[in-house]
C-alpha positions in Angstrom: 98.9 95.7 144.9 102.5 96.7 145.6 105.2 96.3 143.1 108.6 95.1 144.3 111.1 97.5 142.5 114.1 95.5 143.7 113.3 92.9 141.1 112.9 95.4 138.2 115.5 95.1 135.3 116.5 97.6 132.8 114.7 97.5 129.5 116.9 96.4 126.6 117.3 98.9 123.7 116.9 96.8 120.6 118.3 99.4 118.2 121.3 100.0 120.3 122.1 96.3 120.5 121.7 95.9 116.8 124.0 98.8 116.0 126.6 97.3 118.4 126.6 94.0 116.6 127.3 95.7 113.3 130.4 97.5 114.4 133.5 95.6 113.3 137.2 96.3 112.9 138.7 96.7 109.4 140.6 93.4 110.0 137.3 91.6 110.3 135.7 92.9 107.1 134.9 90.0 104.8 135.1 90.4 101.0 133.5 88.0 98.5 134.4 87.6 94.8 130.8 86.5 94.1 129.1 89.3 92.3 125.4 89.6 93.1 124.2 91.0 89.8 121.1 90.6 87.7 122.7 92.2 84.6 126.4 92.3 85.0 127.9 95.8 85.1 124.4 97.3 84.8 122.1 96.4 87.7 122.8 94.5 90.9 120.4 92.7 93.1 119.2 94.4 96.3 119.7 97.9 94.8 117.6 100.7 93.2 118.0 102.0 89.7 116.4 104.8 87.8 115.9 104.8 84.0 115.1 108.2 82.8 114.8 110.3 79.6 112.5 112.5 77.5 109.0 111.4 76.5 108.9 108.9 73.6 112.6 108.1 73.9 111.8 104.4 74.4 112.2 104.1 78.2 109.4 101.5 78.7 110.5 99.4 75.7 114.0 99.5 77.1 112.9 98.5 80.6 110.7 95.7 79.3 113.5 94.4 77.2 115.9 94.4 80.2 113.2 92.7 82.4 112.4 90.0 79.8 116.2 89.1 79.6 116.3 88.7 83.3 113.1 86.6 83.2 114.7 84.4 80.5 118.3 84.3 81.9 119.6 85.3 78.4 122.5 87.7 77.8 121.5 91.3 77.4 123.7 93.6 75.3 126.4 91.0 75.4 126.4 91.1 79.3 125.8 88.1 81.6 122.4 87.8 83.1 121.2 85.8 86.1 117.7 84.5 85.7 115.1 85.7 88.1 111.4 86.4 88.5 110.2 89.8 87.5 107.2 91.9 88.6 106.5 94.7 86.2 104.2 97.4 87.5 102.8 99.1 84.3 101.3 102.0 86.0 101.5 104.2 82.9 101.1 101.8 80.0 98.2 100.0 81.6 96.5 97.3 79.6 98.2 98.6 76.4 101.3 96.9 77.6 99.9 93.6 76.3 100.8 94.8 72.8 104.5 95.2 73.8 104.5 91.6 75.2 102.8 90.3 72.1 105.5 92.1 69.9 108.2 90.4 71.9 106.5 87.0 71.4 106.4 87.5 67.7 109.8 89.2 67.1 111.8 87.3 69.7 110.1 83.9 70.2 113.1 82.2 71.9 113.5 85.1 74.4 109.7 85.0 75.0 109.5 81.2 75.6 112.4 81.4 78.0 110.9 84.2 80.1 107.1 84.1 79.8 106.6 82.1 83.0 109.0 84.2 85.1 107.6 87.7 84.2 104.4 89.0 85.8 102.6 92.2 84.8 100.5 94.5 87.1 98.8 96.8 84.6 97.5 99.2 87.2 98.2 102.7 88.6 99.5 102.4 92.1 100.2 104.9 94.9 103.7 104.3 96.4 103.6 107.6 98.2 100.9 106.4 100.7 101.3 103.3 102.9 98.4 101.1 101.6 99.7 100.2 98.1 103.2 99.0 99.1 101.6 96.7 101.7 98.9 95.5 99.1 101.7 94.6 96.6 103.5 92.7 99.3 100.4 90.9 100.4 98.8 90.4 97.1 101.7 89.5 94.8 101.3 85.8 93.5 105.1 85.6 93.7 107.2 86.3 96.8 110.6 85.4 95.3 110.8 88.6 93.2 114.2 89.4 91.8 113.4 92.5 89.8 110.6 94.9 90.5 109.9 97.6 87.8 107.9 100.7 88.6 106.8 102.3 85.3 106.6 105.3 85.9 107.4 107.3 89.0 104.8 110.0 88.0 102.0 107.5 87.8 103.0 105.9 91.1 103.3 109.0 93.2 99.7 109.3 94.1 99.0 112.7 95.7 102.6 113.2 96.5 104.6 116.0 94.8 107.9 114.7 93.3 109.5 118.0 94.0 108.7 118.0 97.7 111.4 116.6 100.1 109.0 115.0 102.4 106.8 113.4 99.7 109.8 112.1 97.9 111.3 110.8 101.2 108.0 108.8 101.8 108.2 107.4 98.2 111.8 106.3 98.7 111.0 104.8 102.0 108.3 102.7 100.4 110.7 101.6 97.6 113.1 100.4 100.3 110.3 98.6 102.1 109.5 96.7 98.8 113.2 96.1 98.2 113.7 94.8 101.7 110.7 92.5 101.7 111.3 90.9 98.3 115.2 91.2 98.6 115.2 92.3 95.0 116.3 95.1 92.6 113.8 98.0 92.2 113.9 99.8 88.9 112.0 103.2 88.6 111.1 104.6 85.1 111.2 108.4 85.2 111.2 111.5 83.1 113.8 114.3 82.7 112.8 117.9 83.6 112.8 121.0 81.6 116.5 121.1 81.6 117.8 117.8 80.3 121.4 118.6 81.5 120.1 118.4 85.1 119.0 114.8 84.7 115.8 113.3 86.1 113.2 115.7 87.4 112.1 115.9 91.0 113.7 116.4 94.4 117.4 115.7 94.6 116.9 113.1 97.4 115.7 110.7 94.6 119.1 110.8 92.8 120.9 110.4 96.2 118.8 107.3 97.0 119.4 105.3 93.8 122.4 103.1 93.2 122.3 103.2 89.4 121.1 105.9 86.9 120.5 105.1 83.3 119.9 108.0 81.0 118.1 107.4 77.6 118.7 109.8 74.8 117.6 109.9 71.1 119.2 111.0 67.8 116.9 110.4 64.8 115.7 106.8 65.0 118.7 105.6 67.2 118.5 105.5 71.0 121.4 105.3 73.5 121.2 104.2 77.2 124.1 105.2 79.3 125.0 104.6 83.0 125.4 108.1 84.5 125.8 106.9 88.1 126.9 103.6 89.6 127.4 103.5 93.3 129.5 100.3 93.3 130.3 99.6 89.7 132.1 101.3 86.8 130.0 104.0 85.1 129.9 105.2 81.5 128.5 102.0 79.9 126.5 102.4 76.7 123.9 100.4 74.9 122.7 101.6 71.5 119.5 100.4 70.0 116.6 101.1 67.6 112.9 100.4 68.1 111.9 97.8 65.5 108.3 98.0 64.4 106.4 94.7 64.8 103.1 94.1 62.9 100.6 92.4 65.2 97.7 92.0 62.7 94.6 94.0 61.7 91.8 95.5 63.9 88.1 95.5 63.1 88.6 98.4 60.7 91.3 96.4 58.8 94.0 98.8 60.1 97.4 97.6 61.1 98.1 97.1 64.8 101.8 97.5 65.7 104.2 97.8 68.5 108.0 97.8 68.9 110.9 95.7 70.3 114.4 96.8 71.2 117.0 95.9 68.5 120.7 96.5 69.4 122.6 98.4 66.7 126.1 99.6 66.1 127.2 102.3 68.6 128.6 104.3 65.7 125.0 104.7 64.4 124.2 107.0 67.4 127.1 109.2 66.6 126.2 109.4 63.0 122.6 110.2 63.8 123.7 113.1 66.1 125.9 114.5 63.4 123.9 113.9 60.3 120.8 115.9 59.4 118.6 116.8 56.3 119.9 115.7 53.0 123.0 114.2 54.4 120.8 111.9 56.5 118.9 110.7 53.4 122.1 110.0 51.5 123.5 108.1 54.5 120.4 106.0 54.6 120.8 105.3 50.9 124.3 104.0 51.7 123.0 101.7 54.3 120.6 100.1 51.7 123.2 100.0 49.0 125.6 98.1 51.4 122.8 95.7 52.4 121.9 94.9 48.7 125.3 95.2 46.9 128.0 95.4 49.6 130.9 93.0 49.5 134.3 92.5 51.2 137.2 93.5 48.9 140.2 91.3 49.4 142.6 94.2 49.0 143.2 94.8 52.7 145.9 97.3 52.0 143.4 99.7 50.7 140.0 98.5 52.0 138.7 97.4 55.4 139.0 93.7 56.3 136.0 93.7 58.5 133.3 95.6 56.6 131.5 95.6 53.2 132.2 98.2 50.5 129.8 99.3 47.7 130.3 101.0 44.3 129.7 104.9 44.7 127.5 104.6 41.5 125.1 102.2 43.2 125.1 104.4 46.3 123.9 107.3 44.1 121.3 105.2 42.5 119.8 104.5 46.0 119.9 108.2 46.8 117.9 108.9 43.6 115.2 106.5 44.7 114.7 108.6 47.8 114.1 111.8 45.8 117.5 113.3 46.5 117.5 114.6 42.9 113.7 115.2 42.4 112.8 118.3 40.6 116.4 119.2 40.0 118.5 119.6 36.8 121.1 116.9 36.2 124.0 119.2 37.2 122.2 120.5 40.3 121.4 116.9 41.4 125.0 115.8 40.9 126.3 118.6 43.0 123.8 117.9 45.8 124.8 114.2 46.1 128.5 115.3 45.7 128.1 117.8 48.6 126.6 115.3 50.9 129.2 112.7 49.9 132.0 115.2 50.8 130.2 116.2 54.1 130.1 112.6 55.2 133.7 112.0 54.5 134.7 115.2 56.4 132.7 113.9 59.4 134.6 110.6 59.2 131.3 108.7 58.6 132.4 107.4 55.2 135.7 106.6 53.5 136.4 105.9 49.9 139.1 104.5 47.6 138.8 104.6 43.8 135.2 103.7 42.9 134.2 102.2 46.3 132.8 103.6 49.6 132.3 102.1 53.1 131.2 103.3 56.5 134.0 104.3 58.7 134.8 102.7 62.1 137.9 104.7 63.4 138.8 102.1 66.1 138.5 99.1 63.7 140.4 101.0 61.0 143.3 101.5 63.2 143.6 97.8 63.9 143.4 97.0 60.2 146.4 99.0 59.5 
């Protein structure tokens, strides 16, 4: 059989054609005012984020809280949220993640009811370094209209890959992009810091280069802070301060309490105070918090007292400190000096302010507005 070469045609180069179609002049660039976010100012759709921090700093609780707010379409940390379906891969928490969902149901029933049918859990370790599991997630997911895909954690989703190896991390990132492209969703990775916290998330630097958003979690006492450290297309430096509120889920067969936690937003100043305050001063500050809850009141003398916060008698504050053993096994004079020293320390750190017989917690920005 003879082939007539005169009728042969040049093969089309698909990649070349695609690239050519994407090249446009600046005058042809279109801009839209519509923002394609999931949580405004924090995470966009069709992007990759990384939530990282030390062990036990609350990363998974934080990520689940974010995810449930997306599933419910409810404002998160006062930011607007677009409702969407969530697939949460609990590769590290496994089946123990059910306690966290139950805690949300019990502590935040309205949020749970709004989001329960839009959040799906995959409590299984996966391998996103190899090719099989990404394809299995795509083919096996009961929902294909995923808006947020959470991978918790990177370490438990890396399979045989080494997170410090450029090629292995490159393959992991390639699979994340495959999942993102298929579902047209936001992919959130939960990760750990390395030995040097100042260097951020551990692993090869290509990971940080690949993500659009970095959210670092830090802990001071019982208070946690999430802060955006990198935003490719949005303003950075956003902060969300929270505590982990313990939720009682009932008793086990041995009549011992089963508990979990939920994220509870708190005053940003609480993180600053927790960083500064240690030892006896921390106990005395906790005593002030309880005294304010029990006995605090607004004093209608706005010339000398804050208009937006409660004040409490210093004597009642001292009584609360005594209940915490601040004066245990001390003479009366020594005990008074101990409380007075902490009281003075807290004023010098601008954590408390006083006038006559009353004390209140300082808020420098609000106090400026009050004047």
